[in-house]
N, C-alpha and C positions, 0 to 999 in steps of 0.2 A: 963532195959525193963522188963516189967512184962510176968509171963508167957504163957497169951493170946496171948500178942504180936511177941511173939519170936515163938508160935507154928503158929501164921498165916503168919508171915515172911517167915519160914520154907516152910509150904506147897507153896506158892507163887512163892517161888525161884525154887521148885522140883516139877512142873506141869506134866512133863512128854513130851509135845512136847517143843523143844528147843525155838520157837517162844513166847509161852506164857511164858516160864522161863525167858526169858528176858524181854518180856514186863511187865508182871504182877509182878515178880519178882523185875525187876528196881523200876518200881512204888512201891512196897512194900516197899522197902529197904528204900525210899524217904520220905513215908508219912506215915507209920504204928505208928511210934512213936509218931505225934503230932495227931492221930485220935481221934474222942471223940467217946465213946462208941455207942453211933448210929450209927456212919460211921464204927466201926469195923465190926457191926451186918451184915452191908450191904456189907463190903467184905468178910466176911465168908460165906455168902448167895453166891456171886459171884463164890467164889473158889468152891460150890459145882456143878457148870456147867461144862459140858465136855469143853475139850481146843478149840475145833473145834466151837463150838457155840458161846465162848468168842469171839476169833478170827472174826467170821463172824460178831458180833455186834459191835467190835472195829473198823472194815475197811467198814461198813455200807453195807455188803452184804446180810444181813438178817436182820428182824426187830427185834428190843430187846422186849421181855416180861414184860409186865406191873410190874410184882413182880421184874424185872432185872433192870428196868430205875430209877436210883437213882443217885442219886448226885455223889457217887463214881464211876460210870461209868461213868458218864460224866468226871470226872476228870482222869481217868484212858484212856478215847478216846483221851482228850486233850494232855496227856502225851505220847502218844505210840510215837513209834520211826518210823523217817520214812522209809518206803522200798526203798532200792536201785533200780533203774530200769537203 
């Protein structure tokens, strides 16, 4: 794996909130190696967002801003782990 992908994987797994560490980090572990440069750009932009915003977008608690409404976020939403009830 190249340095950029390693850096993205590290950032995705150590977000700061356990919930985002698990969801975003798990998604990254499974997908970063095969992402195109454009997808990596989208994922890096997503990683700039606060954890609370990412969780709100993933669980449809807030509208996704146009700049974050990308195929990578759609894939992350499809990946997210079910929340136990």
